[in-house]
VOPAGU-2260 file (C-alpha; in pm, 1 decimal, decimal comma):
REM VOPAGU-2260
SITE   aa  ch    i         X         Y         Z
SITE  MET   A    0    -992,9   -3855,0    1363,5
SITE  THR   A    1   -1045,9   -3438,9    1448,4
SITE  PHE   A    2   -1410,2   -3531,2    1379,4
SITE  ILE   A    3   -1430,7   -3819,9    1650,2
SITE  LYS   A    4   -1251,4   -3553,3    1889,5
SITE  LYS   A    5   -1474,4   -3283,7    1843,0
SITE  THR   A    6   -1801,8   -3501,6    1841,5
SITE  LEU   A    7   -1650,0   -3655,0    2159,0
SITE  ALA   A    8   -1616,0   -3328,4    2327,9
SITE  SER   A    9   -1900,1   -3209,8    2219,3
SITE  SER   A   10   -2056,9   -3526,8    2383,7
SITE  VAL   A   11   -1870,3   -3487,9    2734,6
SITE  ALA   A   12   -2019,5   -3113,5    2698,0
SITE  LEU   A   13   -2400,4   -3223,8    2688,6
SITE  ALA   A   14   -2300,2   -3455,9    2981,9
SITE  VAL   A   15   -2152,7   -3234,2    3214,9
SITE  THR   A   16   -2423,0   -2986,5    3107,6
SITE  ALA   A   17   -2729,9   -3228,6    3184,8
SITE  VAL   A   18   -2509,9   -3342,2    3510,2
SITE  MET   A   19   -2529,3   -2966,4    3620,5
SITE  ALA   A   20   -2893,2   -2880,5    3536,7
SITE  THR   A   21   -3023,5   -3227,9    3710,6
SITE  ALA   A   22   -2761,6   -3151,0    4013,1
SITE  ALA   A   23   -2958,1   -2751,7    4010,1
SITE  GLN   A   24   -3292,9   -2898,0    3982,9
SITE  ALA   A   25   -3213,5   -3152,4    4305,9
SITE  GLU   A   26   -3139,5   -2855,1    4508,7
SITE  ILE   A   27   -3483,3   -2706,8    4469,1
SITE  SER   A   28   -3693,8   -2872,1    4733,1
SITE  ASP   A   29   -4000,5   -3070,8    4589,6
SITE  GLY   A   30   -3862,0   -2977,4    4232,3
SITE  GLU   A   31   -4100,6   -2667,5    4174,3
SITE  ILE   A   32   -4057,2   -2300,7    4309,5
SITE  ARG   A   33   -4371,8   -2195,3    4558,8
SITE  ILE   A   34   -4484,8   -1858,6    4600,0
SITE  GLY   A   35   -4730,9   -1747,3    4822,7
SITE  TYR   A   36   -4868,8   -1395,6    4745,8
SITE  LEU   A   37   -4983,9   -1272,2    5079,3
SITE  ALA   A   38   -5246,7    -907,0    5101,9
SITE  ASP   A   39   -5501,8    -717,6    5229,3
SITE  MET   A   40   -5732,6    -867,3    4890,9
SITE  SER   A   41   -6069,1    -716,0    4981,9
SITE  GLY   A   42   -6017,8    -387,1    5242,1
SITE  THR   A   43   -5873,1     -56,8    5283,8
SITE  TYR   A   44   -5509,5    -143,7    5113,9
SITE  ARG   A   45   -5692,3    -352,1    4858,4
SITE  ASP   A   46   -5584,8    -137,1    4518,7
SITE  LEU   A   47   -5216,4     -47,8    4618,2
SITE  ALA   A   48   -5114,8    -433,8    4591,7
SITE  GLY   A   49   -5396,3    -674,6    4661,9
SITE  PRO   A   50   -5530,2    -822,6    4293,8
SITE  GLY   A   51   -5319,1    -610,6    4082,1
SITE  GLY   A   52   -5022,2    -690,4    4311,3
SITE  LEU   A   53   -5039,8   -1056,9    4208,3
SITE  GLU   A   54   -5107,1   -1004,7    3857,2
SITE  ALA   A   55   -4748,7    -808,2    3878,3
SITE  LEU   A   56   -4639,3   -1120,6    4061,0
SITE  ARG   A   57   -4731,5   -1350,3    3820,6
SITE  MET   A   58   -4612,4   -1090,6    3488,1
SITE  ALA   A   59   -4274,1   -1198,3    3653,1
SITE  VAL   A   60   -4312,3   -1539,8    3659,7
SITE  GLU   A   61   -4468,8   -1550,8    3327,1
SITE  ASP   A   62   -4178,7   -1307,1    3193,4
SITE  PHE   A   63   -3876,8   -1595,2    3305,9
SITE  GLY   A   64   -4040,2   -1835,5    3158,5
SITE  GLY   A   65   -4275,8   -1999,6    3415,9
SITE  SER   A   66   -3992,4   -2238,4    3536,3
SITE  VAL   A   67   -3623,4   -2204,4    3693,0
SITE  ASN   A   68   -3395,3   -2471,8    3586,0
SITE  GLY   A   69   -3671,2   -2700,0    3440,3
SITE  ALA   A   70   -3855,2   -2641,5    3803,2
SITE  PRO   A   71   -4195,2   -2504,6    3752,1
SITE  ILE   A   72   -4317,3   -2178,6    3940,5
SITE  GLN   A   73   -4659,2   -2269,7    4165,2
SITE  VAL   A   74   -4827,4   -1898,9    4240,8
SITE  PHE   A   75   -5129,1   -1922,5    4511,5
SITE  SER   A   76   -5232,3   -1625,2    4685,1
SITE  ALA   A   77   -5468,3   -1553,4    5009,5
SITE  ASP   A   78   -5642,5   -1287,0    5173,7
SITE  ASP   A   79   -5453,1   -1117,1    5528,7
SITE  ARG   A   80   -5767,2    -944,2    5601,3
SITE  ASN   A   81   -5569,2    -693,3    5754,2
SITE  SER   A   82   -5483,4    -945,0    6098,5
SITE  ALA   A   83   -5204,9   -1046,3    6211,8
SITE  ASP   A   84   -5287,4   -1354,1    6347,2
SITE  VAL   A   85   -5487,7   -1402,1    6003,3
SITE  GLY   A   86   -5159,6   -1374,0    5770,2
SITE  ALA   A   87   -4919,7   -1551,4    6030,0
SITE  ASN   A   88   -5139,0   -1898,2    6074,2
SITE  THR   A   89   -5156,9   -1838,5    5677,2
SITE  VAL   A   90   -4803,4   -1864,7    5620,3
SITE  ARG   A   91   -4736,6   -2133,5    5892,9
SITE  GLU   A   92   -5003,6   -2343,3    5697,8
SITE  TRP   A   93   -4833,7   -2251,5    5351,3
SITE  ILE   A   94   -4486,5   -2399,7    5505,8
SITE  ASP   A   95   -4655,3   -2687,1    5677,0
SITE  THR   A   96   -4867,1   -2826,4    5433,1
SITE  ARG   A   97   -4743,4   -2655,7    5089,6
SITE  ASN   A   98   -4374,6   -2598,4    5137,6
SITE  VAL   A   99   -4376,3   -2293,1    5035,5
SITE  ASP   A  100   -4032,7   -2125,4    4973,2
SITE  MET   A  101   -4122,0   -1765,3    4922,4
SITE  VAL   A  102   -4401,1   -1519,7    5079,2
SITE  ALA   A  103   -4449,4   -1233,3    4835,2
SITE  GLY   A  104   -4671,2    -919,7    4933,9
SITE  LEU   A  105   -4711,6    -803,5    5229,2
SITE  VAL   A  106   -4896,7    -499,8    5325,6
SITE  ALA   A  107   -5002,6    -399,5    5685,7
SITE  SER   A  108   -4695,6    -357,4    5875,2
SITE  SER   A  109   -4808,9    -560,5    6153,4
SITE  VAL   A  110   -4867,8    -847,0    5932,9
SITE  THR   A  111   -4549,1    -816,9    5837,7
SITE  ILE   A  112   -4392,0    -791,0    6133,3
SITE  ALA   A  113   -4588,1   -1117,0    6258,4
SITE  VAL   A  114   -4522,3   -1307,4    5906,6
SITE  THR   A  115   -4155,7   -1286,8    5906,8
SITE  ARG   A  116   -4111,7   -1391,7    6296,6
SITE  VAL   A  117   -4292,5   -1687,4    6120,3
SITE  LEU   A  118   -4044,4   -1720,7    5841,3
SITE  GLU   A  119   -3748,3   -1683,7    6096,9
SITE  GLU   A  120   -3875,7   -1967,4    6335,4
SITE  ASN   A  121   -3912,1   -2173,5    6000,8
SITE  ASN   A  122   -3646,2   -2065,5    5802,8
SITE  SER   A  123   -3856,8   -1970,8    5518,3
SITE  PHE   A  124   -3810,7   -1641,7    5311,9
SITE  GLY   A  125   -4006,3   -1344,8    5225,2
SITE  ILE   A  126   -4019,5   -1002,6    5041,3
SITE  VAL   A  127   -4173,2    -734,4    5201,6
SITE  SER   A  128   -4288,2    -484,6    4905,4
SITE  ALA   A  129   -4634,8    -297,5    5065,0
SITE  SER   A  130   -4534,1    -246,5    5435,4
SITE  ALA   A  131   -4473,2     140,5    5545,2
SITE  ALA   A  132   -4269,9      45,8    5890,9
SITE  SER   A  133   -3893,1     120,3    5896,7
SITE  SER   A  134   -3853,3    -100,1    6183,9
SITE  ILE   A  135   -3915,7    -434,0    5945,3
SITE  THR   A  136   -3535,9    -383,2    5869,1
SITE  ASN   A  137   -3463,8    -201,4    6199,8
SITE  GLU   A  138   -3568,2    -336,7    6552,0
SITE  HIS   A  139   -3765,1    -628,5    6365,1
SITE  CYS   A  140   -3500,8    -734,9    6079,4
SITE  THR   A  141   -3411,9   -1103,1    6035,1
SITE  PRO   A  142   -3182,1   -1347,4    5835,3
SITE  ASN   A  143   -3502,3   -1483,4    5633,8
SITE  HIS   A  144   -3660,2   -1151,1    5478,2
SITE  ILE   A  145   -3580,7    -834,9    5270,2
SITE  HIS   A  146   -3767,7    -519,7    5224,7
SITE  TRP   A  147   -3733,8    -386,7    4888,5
SITE  VAL   A  148   -4026,8     -92,6    4772,7
SITE  TYR   A  149   -4029,2     182,5    5090,1
SITE  ASP   A  150   -4043,6     255,4    5420,8
SITE  THR   A  151   -4119,1     529,2    5630,4
SITE  TYR   A  152   -3766,9     679,1    5693,9
SITE  PRO   A  153   -3717,7     800,8    5298,8
SITE  LEU   A  154   -4116,6     938,2    5323,4
SITE  ALA   A  155   -4042,5    1129,6    5585,5
SITE  ASN   A  156   -3662,9    1272,3    5447,4
SITE  GLY   A  157   -3846,8    1376,4    5145,7
SITE  THR   A  158   -4176,5    1513,3    5239,7
SITE  ALA   A  159   -4177,4    1655,1    5572,9
SITE  GLN   A  160   -3834,5    1826,1    5510,1
SITE  ALA   A  161   -4015,0    1987,8    5162,6
SITE  VAL   A  162   -4274,1    2058,9    5320,0
SITE  VAL   A  163   -4098,4    2250,6    5663,3
SITE  GLN   A  164   -3862,1    2414,4    5424,6
SITE  GLN   A  165   -4145,6    2583,6    5209,5
SITE  GLY   A  166   -4260,4    2724,3    5502,5
SITE  GLY   A  167   -4455,2    2459,2    5727,1
SITE  ASP   A  168   -4316,1    2487,7    6042,1
SITE  THR   A  169   -4565,9    2390,7    6279,8
SITE  TRP   A  170   -4762,5    2000,4    6238,9
SITE  PHE   A  171   -5056,3    1838,2    6402,1
SITE  MET   A  172   -5018,7    1460,4    6299,6
SITE  LEU   A  173   -5262,0    1240,0    6253,6
SITE  THR   A  174   -5170,3     881,6    6273,2
SITE  ALA   A  175   -5314,6     535,6    6199,2
SITE  ASP   A  176   -5276,5     340,6    6565,3
SITE  TYR   A  177   -5087,5      54,0    6494,5
SITE  ALA   A  178   -4683,7     -42,3    6400,9
SITE  PHE   A  179   -4685,8     176,9    6012,6
SITE  GLY   A  180   -4867,4     493,0    6119,8
SITE  HIS   A  181   -4628,1     510,6    6448,7
SITE  ALA   A  182   -4326,6     440,7    6267,5
SITE  LEU   A  183   -4397,6     712,3    6032,6
SITE  GLU   A  184   -4488,7     958,0    6305,3
SITE  GLY   A  185   -4139,4     913,4    6463,7
SITE  ASP   A  186   -3983,7     954,4    6170,1
SITE  VAL   A  187   -4167,8    1275,8    6031,4
SITE  THR   A  188   -4124,8    1424,6    6393,2
SITE  ARG   A  189   -3757,4    1359,7    6353,3
SITE  VAL   A  190   -3760,3    1591,9    6023,0
SITE  VAL   A  191   -3977,1    1852,6    6125,4
SITE  GLU   A  192   -3773,0    1912,3    6433,2
SITE  GLU   A  193   -3421,7    1856,3    6258,5
SITE  ASN   A  194   -3564,2    2144,7    6016,5
SITE  GLY   A  195   -3634,0    2364,7    6295,1
SITE  GLY   A  196   -4051,9    2330,4    6281,5
SITE  GLN   A  197   -4229,3    2169,4    6570,7
SITE  ILE   A  198   -4507,8    1936,1    6631,8
SITE  VAL   A  199   -4807,1    2082,3    6811,3
SITE  GLY   A  200   -5040,1    1806,3    6863,6
SITE  GLY   A  201   -5176,1    1492,1    6736,0
SITE  VAL   A  202   -5407,4    1212,0    6769,4
SITE  ARG   A  203   -5423,0     861,5    6664,8
SITE  HIS   A  204   -5712,8     663,1    6489,3
SITE  PRO   A  205   -5829,1     316,8    6525,0
SITE  PHE   A  206   -5739,9     107,2    6171,5
SITE  PRO   A  207   -5933,9     126,0    5959,1
SITE  THR   A  208   -6176,3     402,8    6040,3
SITE  ASP   A  209   -6441,0     552,8    5802,7
SITE  ASP   A  210   -6532,4     863,1    5999,4
SITE  PHE   A  211   -6281,4    1110,5    6045,4
SITE  SER   A  212   -6504,4    1414,7    6183,1
SITE  SER   A  213   -6403,4    1422,0    6540,0
SITE  TYR   A  214   -6003,0    1409,4    6444,0
SITE  ILE   A  215   -6016,8    1675,2    6141,8
SITE  LEU   A  216   -6169,7    1898,1    6376,9
SITE  GLN   A  217   -5911,3    1831,7    6680,5
SITE  ALA   A  218   -5675,5    1894,7    6398,2
SITE  GLN   A  219   -5820,7    2218,9    6266,5
SITE  GLY   A  220   -5861,2    2339,8    6676,0
SITE  SER   A  221   -5439,1    2300,1    6670,7
SITE  GLY   A  222   -5395,8    2591,9    6508,1
SITE  ALA   A  223   -5102,9    2367,2    6317,1
SITE  LYS   A  224   -4995,1    2504,2    5942,0
SITE  ILE   A  225   -4982,3    2163,8    5809,0
SITE  ILE   A  226   -5193,2    1863,9    5927,3
SITE  GLY   A  227   -4967,1    1565,6    5855,5
SITE  LEU   A  228   -5153,3    1212,4    5717,8
SITE  ALA   A  229   -4918,3     925,8    5883,9
SITE  ASN   A  230   -5195,8     662,0    5724,3
SITE  ALA   A  231   -5233,0     516,2    5421,4
SITE  GLY   A  232   -5486,2     380,6    5157,5
SITE  ALA   A  233   -5901,2     446,6    5268,7
SITE  ASP   A  234   -5793,0     653,6    5527,1
SITE  THR   A  235   -5568,7     885,3    5326,7
SITE  VAL   A  236   -5860,5     895,9    5111,4
SITE  ASN   A  237   -6106,8     974,3    5388,2
SITE  ALA   A  238   -5911,4    1181,9    5581,8
SITE  ILE   A  239   -5863,6    1408,7    5281,8
SITE  ASN   A  240   -6192,8    1363,0    5197,2
SITE  THR   A  241   -6342,6    1486,6    5527,3
SITE  ALA   A  242   -6104,5    1812,3    5561,3
SITE  SER   A  243   -6247,9    1874,9    5182,8
SITE  GLN   A  244   -6615,7    1859,6    5378,7
SITE  PHE   A  245   -6464,6    2100,7    5645,4
SITE  GLY   A  246   -6302,0    2285,1    5412,6
SITE  VAL   A  247   -5960,4    2278,6    5611,6
SITE  VAL   A  248   -5750,8    2429,6    5305,8
SITE  GLU   A  249   -5974,8    2679,7    5253,5
SITE  ALA   A  250   -5913,1    2816,3    5579,7
SITE  GLY   A  251   -5528,4    2829,6    5575,5
SITE  GLN   A  252   -5407,2    2475,9    5630,8
SITE  GLN   A  253   -5240,7    2236,0    5446,9
SITE  LEU   A  254   -5280,4    1866,7    5404,3
SITE  ALA   A  255   -4883,1    1672,7    5374,8
SITE  GLY   A  256   -4983,5    1289,1    5261,0
SITE  LEU   A  257   -4736,0    1111,9    5371,6
SITE  LEU   A  258   -4805,4     781,4    5206,4
SITE  VAL   A  259   -5010,5     825,7    4911,5
SITE  PHE   A  260   -5021,3     594,7    4647,7
SITE  LEU   A  261   -5130,7     635,1    4253,8
SITE  ASN   A  262   -5434,7     462,9    4308,0
SITE  ASP   A  263   -5529,0     714,3    4568,7
SITE  VAL   A  264   -5477,5    1080,5    4384,0
SITE  HIS   A  265   -5678,2     868,7    4106,5
SITE  ALA   A  266   -5970,8     806,7    4316,5
SITE  MET   A  267   -5970,7    1131,5    4485,3
SITE  GLY   A  268   -5934,9    1332,1    4149,2
SITE  LEU   A  269   -5687,2    1654,7    4073,3
SITE  ASP   A  270   -5947,9    1892,0    4234,6
SITE  ALA   A  271   -5886,2    1764,2    4525,9
SITE  THR   A  272   -5514,6    1666,6    4532,6
SITE  GLN   A  273   -5336,5    1911,0    4336,4
SITE  GLY   A  274   -5040,9    2062,3    4443,8
SITE  LEU   A  275   -5009,5    1770,7    4680,2
SITE  LEU   A  276   -4646,2    1683,5    4798,2
SITE  LEU   A  277   -4524,4    1321,6    4821,6
SITE  THR   A  278   -4208,9    1071,2    4830,9
SITE  THR   A  279   -4251,4     776,4    4571,7
SITE  GLY   A  280   -4023,9     500,1    4517,7
SITE  TRP   A  281   -4122,4     474,5    4148,3
SITE  TYR   A  282   -4380,6     682,6    3887,7
SITE  TRP   A  283   -4567,0     474,0    3568,9
SITE  ASN   A  284   -4439,7     775,8    3348,5
SITE  MET   A  285   -4075,4     837,1    3490,9
SITE  ASP   A  286   -3884,0     756,9    3199,8
SITE  ASP   A  287   -3942,4     490,7    2864,1
SITE  GLU   A  288   -3876,1     203,1    3074,3
SITE  ALA   A  289   -4084,1     245,2    3344,2
SITE  ARG   A  290   -4354,7     330,7    3061,0
SITE  GLU   A  291   -4292,9      25,0    2842,2
SITE  TRP   A  292   -4381,4    -231,6    3148,4
SITE  ALA   A  293   -4668,5     -12,8    3290,1
SITE  GLU   A  294   -4822,0     -44,1    2953,2
SITE  ARG   A  295   -4784,7    -397,4    2932,5
SITE  TYR   A  296   -4950,4    -425,8    3287,5
SITE  TYR   A  297   -5216,6    -148,0    3192,6
SITE  GLU   A  298   -5287,5    -376,6    2913,3
SITE  ARG   A  299   -5406,5    -654,0    3162,1
SITE  VAL   A  300   -5530,1    -439,9    3448,1
SITE  GLY   A  301   -5684,5    -184,1    3304,6
SITE  ARG   A  302   -5549,6      49,7    3559,3
SITE  MET   A  303   -5177,9     213,1    3599,4
SITE  PRO   A  304   -4984,0      32,9    3861,3
SITE  THR   A  305   -4861,2     185,6    4211,4
SITE  MET   A  306   -4537,8     194,4    4283,7
SITE  VAL   A  307   -4582,2    -126,0    4557,2
SITE  GLN   A  308   -4749,9    -346,0    4225,1
SITE  ALA   A  309   -4428,8    -249,9    4003,1
SITE  GLY   A  310   -4186,4    -341,0    4285,6
SITE  ILE   A  311   -4383,5    -662,1    4360,5
SITE  TYR   A  312   -4247,8    -767,4    3984,9
SITE  SER   A  313   -3904,3    -699,7    4041,3
SITE  SER   A  314   -3829,5    -781,4    4382,1
SITE  THR   A  315   -3970,4   -1140,3    4247,5
SITE  THR   A  316   -3779,1   -1134,7    3924,3
SITE  HIS   A  317   -3438,1   -1064,6    4143,0
SITE  TYR   A  318   -3522,9   -1355,5    4366,5
SITE  LEU   A  319   -3576,8   -1602,9    4043,0
SITE  GLN   A  320   -3272,7   -1467,8    3911,3
SITE  ALA   A  321   -3114,6   -1617,6    4217,5
SITE  VAL   A  322   -3230,1   -1900,4    4233,9
SITE  GLU   A  323   -3149,0   -1971,4    3884,3
SITE  ALA   A  324   -2853,9   -1858,1    3936,4
SITE  THR   A  325   -2744,0   -2032,5    4231,7
SITE  GLY   A  326   -2931,1   -2360,0    4126,6
SITE  SER   A  327   -3112,9   -2358,2    4475,7
SITE  ASP   A  328   -3426,0   -2262,1    4638,0
SITE  ASP   A  329   -3256,7   -2249,0    5001,9
SITE  PRO   A  330   -3340,3   -1897,3    5195,5
SITE  GLN   A  331   -2970,0   -1812,7    5281,9
SITE  THR   A  332   -2837,4   -1951,2    4954,0
SITE  VAL   A  333   -3066,0   -1717,3    4759,9
SITE  ARG   A  334   -3040,5   -1416,0    5012,7
SITE  GLU   A  335   -2662,3   -1381,6    5001,4
SITE  HIS   A  336   -2726,8   -1408,7    4609,6
SITE  MET   A  337   -2942,9   -1156,9    4594,7
SITE  MET   A  338   -2736,1    -961,3    4822,7
SITE  ARG   A  339   -2438,4    -990,3    4603,4
SITE  GLN   A  340   -2589,8    -823,3    4300,2
SITE  PRO   A  341   -2690,0    -474,8    4223,2
SITE  ILE   A  342   -3033,0    -422,0    4093,4
SITE  HIS   A  343   -3098,4    -187,9    3825,0
SITE  ASP   A  344   -3456,8    -246,5    3641,0
SITE  PHE   A  345   -3783,5     -39,7    3530,6
SITE  PHE   A  346   -3820,6       5,3    3891,1
SITE  ALA   A  347   -3475,0      50,3    4096,5
SITE  ARG   A  348   -3230,0     290,8    4013,9
SITE  ASN   A  349   -2897,7     245,1    4210,4
SITE  GLY   A  350   -3002,6     -65,9    4428,4
SITE  ARG   A  351   -2845,1    -283,6    4624,0
SITE  LEU   A  352   -2946,0    -495,6    4941,4
SITE  ARG   A  353   -2777,8    -413,5    5266,5
SITE  GLU   A  354   -2688,8    -659,1    5545,9
SITE  ASP   A  355   -2995,9    -546,8    5726,5
SITE  GLY   A  356   -3255,8    -672,9    5432,1
SITE  ARG   A  357   -3336,0    -346,0    5332,9
SITE  MET   A  358   -3304,1    -230,7    4944,6
SITE  VAL   A  359   -3201,9      99,6    4882,7
SITE  HIS   A  360   -3293,5     298,8    4586,4
SITE  ASP   A  361   -3357,4     623,0    4461,4
SITE  MET   A  362   -3671,5     787,4    4580,4
SITE  TYR   A  363   -3880,5    1064,5    4436,5
SITE  LEU   A  364   -4019,4    1402,6    4560,7
SITE  ALA   A  365   -4337,7    1447,7    4333,3
SITE  ARG   A  366   -4580,1    1724,8    4295,3
SITE  VAL   A  367   -4949,1    1619,9    4221,8
SITE  LYS   A  368   -5080,7    1826,4    3880,7
SITE  SER   A  369   -5321,9    2059,2    3858,8
SITE  PRO   A  370   -5666,6    1936,3    3615,4
SITE  GLU   A  371   -5532,7    2161,3    3383,2
SITE  GLU   A  372   -5178,9    2035,1    3358,1
SITE  SER   A  373   -5247,1    1660,2    3337,7
SITE  THR   A  374   -5315,0    1530,3    2979,6
SITE  HIS   A  375   -5510,1    1244,7    3053,5
SITE  GLU   A  376   -5645,7    1010,6    3289,3
SITE  TRP   A  377   -5330,3     856,8    3465,2
SITE  ASP   A  378   -5104,8    1165,8    3415,8
SITE  LEU   A  379   -5125,7    1243,5    3758,7
SITE  TYR   A  380   -4772,1    1330,0    3865,8
SITE  GLU   A  381   -4435,3    1569,7    3829,8
SITE  ILE   A  382   -4116,0    1416,2    3915,5
SITE  LEU   A  383   -3964,1    1737,4    4103,4
SITE  THR   A  384   -3655,8    1633,6    4195,6
SITE  THR   A  385   -3473,4    1258,5    4269,9
SITE  ILE   A  386   -3358,7    1178,7    4631,2
SITE  PRO   A  387   -3001,5    1000,0    4573,3
SITE  ALA   A  388   -3032,4     600,0    4765,6
SITE  GLU   A  389   -2804,6     686,9    5073,0
SITE  GLU   A  390   -2952,0     964,3    5130,0
SITE  ALA   A  391   -3317,9     859,5    5108,7
SITE  TYR   A  392   -3239,0     584,8    5357,6
SITE  ARG   A  393   -3193,1     508,7    5747,6
SITE  PRO   A  394   -2798,0     504,0    5772,5
SITE  LEU   A  395   -2681,6     140,5    5879,2
SITE  SER   A  396   -2462,8     340,3    6139,4
SITE  GLU   A  397   -2770,6     403,8    6326,9
SITE  SER   A  398   -2895,7      76,2    6275,8
SITE  GLN   A  399   -3076,7    -190,6    6538,6
SITE  CYS   A  400   -3073,9    -455,5    6335,8
SITE  LYS   A  401   -2917,9    -752,3    6492,2
SITE  LEU   A  402   -2724,8    -853,4    6128,4
SITE  VAL   A  403   -2540,7    -500,6    6127,6
SITE  GLN   A  404   -2178,1    -477,6    6279,8
SITE  ASN   A  405   -2196,8    -152,8    6392,5
């Protein structure tokens, strides 16, 4: 009799589990999780996210087992060509014809702002990993996207503050002329002036730009101690190389790379970049957890990952965990669950999602090593200090986001 009762109880438990699993899968639209990866796959920002970011996303899907509650995960990708129109039209087509559940990647801030409008209009969902403009979770916030890796606010707080405190109190800003550059220039100006420094001049260059000669000449003529580079990717590399050709550093001025990625330093070499201060959201060699994941990535890609590529893996995993836990791919259901869960993985320390969609986590001030200090090809940074999560990002009390109740 006892055996029969136990068998009956087990059968009931299995039946309930099966019903719950079926119900969970039924709430996943089309019976699949569809992720579209949108990024610059061939241009200025290719190396900081690009194909490497797509590979990081695929790693996250594989590590999750390739499905959620029995629903397979499908990944597809497109090159936005750094065009807001191309990006918005691509995502609109994905929503209309492919029933995309989540858009990942998102690099150029102008593209991201256009895409997040489309996501809000169609009640879809996006995770921004590569864009820098802090406005993405400020005046351009929506309930349909979150911003994961970094933005211009902590970049300015970290790098600009450190440079001014070391005596670099007069600045000339060399700025990419679109949303990201404008945001970074504004945040740097605020930090420099709050710390007793002065912006003595600046110039905005088209995005992207190959020839920086005239801009570097203007920066030299300003007499500023610091030339702040409010650009990224190939633009930053080209600006630094042009400054080297013009003997800017030898003549007594210093470059402040405000958004410098690991791939940039690797491409330019330590001779050109040694001593450069920068702020980063993650570094592959910062601890054992980071190294373990980075080495797996390296085996697949042949390069160490940038903070963006690591962040794409982290954010995709957090998203899939939310879908699994809720049994749904409904954007608001998933977002609400993601916001309730603390984030502590190989990428983020002290991470959490705020109501404005900003994922806040510890950031790091780093110094580029000299050739003599480096022990191998990718041994490029020394982490100088940790910038705690709550100090790094824009306070909610200053937010213009419509989702924030001030």
